[in-house]
N, C-alpha and C positions, 0 to 999 in steps of 0.2 A: 568612657561610658558612665563612670560614676558621676562626673560633672553633669552630663546630660540628664541622668536620672534625677539629680538634685534639682535641675531646672524644671523638669517635668512635674516634680512634687510641688514646686513653687507655683507653677502655672495652675495646677489642679487646685491648690489652696486659694488662689486668687479667683478662679472660676466659682468655687464654692462660696467664697465671701460675697461675690456679686449676686449669686443666686439667693443667698440667705438674707443679705442685708442691703443690697443695692437699692431696692425700692424703698425700704423703710428709711434709709439715710436720706434719700431724695425727698421723701415726704416730710421728715423732720426739719430739714433745711428750709424747705419751702414754707412750711407752717410758720416758721420763725420770721418770715418776711413781713408779716403783718396781718391784720384782720379786715382790711378794706375789701370791698367787693371785687375791685379790679385785681387785687393781689390773689384773692381766693380763686377767681376765675383762671388767672394765669397759673396758679399752683395746681389746680385741677387738671389743666391741660398738660402741664409738665409731668405730673404723676401718671396720667393716662399714657403719655408718650413713653415714660420709663417702663411702665408695665408692658406696653406693646413691644418695646425693644427686647425686654426680658423673654417674652414668649417667643419672639422671632429667633432670638439667639439660641434658646434651648431647642427649638425645632431644627435649626441648621446643624447644631452640635450633634443631635441624635441621629440625623439622617446619614452621616458618615459618607457623604458623596465623594466622587473622585475630584482631583484637583481642578479640572476644567469646570465642572459643575459648581464646585465650591466657590471658584472665582466669580462666577456669575451671581451666585447667591450673595456674596459679600458686596459686590457692586450695587446690587439692589438694596441691600441693608443700608449701605452708606447713603443712598438717595432718600431712603424712607425714614431713617432714624438718626438723630444727632446724639450718639452715645459713644464717646471715645473709648471707654473701658471695654464694652462689648466688641466694638470694631477692632480694637487691638487684639483681643483674644481670638477673633475670627481670622485676622491676618496671621497670627502665630500658627493657627491650625493650617492655613493655606501654605505657609512656609514649610511646615513639617511634611505635609503631603507632597509638596513639590520636591523636597529633598528625596523622599522615598521613591518618587518617580524619576529621579535623576535630573530634574530640571533646576539646577542650582541657581541660574540667573533669575528665574521666577521667584525662587525662595528668597534670594537676596533682596529683590524688589519689595516683596511683602514685608520683610523685616525692616527695610528702610522706611516703609510707610508707618510702621509702629513707632519707630524712633522719632520720625518727624512730627507725629501727632502728639508726642509728650503726654501719654495717657496717665502717668503716675502709677502707683501701686506696685512698682518694681517691674512693670511690663517692658518699659524702655530698656532697662538694664539687661533683662533676659534676652530681648531682641538683639541687643548689641553683642552679647556673648555669642549668640548663635550666628550672627552675621560674621563675626571674626572667624568662627570655626569654618564657615562656608568659604570665606576668602582664602583661608589657609589650604582648604581642600582643593581650591582652584589654582594653587601654586603661588598665591599672592601673600606670602608669609609676612613680608614687611608691612603691607597694608593691614593685615590682620592685627599685627602688634600695635599699629597706630590706632586702630579701631578700639582695641582694649583700653587704651589710655583714656578714652572718654567715659569709662565706667568708674565713677567716683564715689558711689554709694558704698559705705563701709560694709553693708550687709552682703555685698557681692564681691568683696575684696578677695576672699579665699578662692572663689571660682575664677575670678579674673587672673590672679597671680599664678594659679596652677596652669591655666591655659597658656599664659605667657611662657611658663617653663616648657610646656610641650612644644610651643612654636620655636623657642630658642634652641631646643634640642634638635629640631629639624634643620636649623641653620648651622648646627655644629658648634654653638657657643655654650659649652658645658658650664663655664663659670657663671655666666649670667643666668642660665637655666637653673642652676643650683640655688642662686640667690632668690630667684622668683619662687621656687618651690618652698624655700625656707620662709619666705614672706607669706606664702599661702598657709603654711603650718602655723605661723604666728597669728594670722588673722583668725583661724579656726579657734585657737586657744583664747584669743581676745573676745570672741563671741560666745565662749563657754561651750563650744561644740566638741564632740568626740574627735579624736585624731583619726585621719583617714589612712587605712592600711595601704591603699593604692598610692596615695601621695608619698607615704613613707618609703614605699618600694622604689618609687622614682628617684627619691633622694639617695637611697642606698645604692642604686645602680650607678648613679653619677659618682658617688664616693669611691666605688670600685674601679671606675674607669681610669 
């Protein structure tokens, strides 16, 4: 639960970043392309498209539709807007609602969409962590561990290694699980983060075994 809460905080932060700065970043980048009329026209269209995507994203986000309705909204968004960041956030929303509805295959498909799109901003890593969790929940622990190996961003090392430890415990491999938990603890310290009581409890439980 603690890992998932951390992911939710990361997603919320990314959503807020896109809401606050997505449009202005796009404008700044496009203005730097040059002052020619053709570029200005192109820039204006891109800015208009980014603004339209932002409005559409916020509308979908606040409607809080069920998974089936949300899937339709996302498909329409994908046809209308070329915005990987917003699209990835919507797919993460769909995956979460699908999990809550018990539709794990649909959730996995939505997460794979995010990973394949390579949207940046840490969204691919969050999607990969959640996909691994779903795979483990479906009894595919070996596949879940392999999925975690694709998370190479140091910012997500602690979450990745703690999940590895959880999965290895399920497989009954206490020694490797302990090593994974200790690696997660080291990653937290390297990032200057506070130690996790839940993680320490997992380590202590293995030490007692």
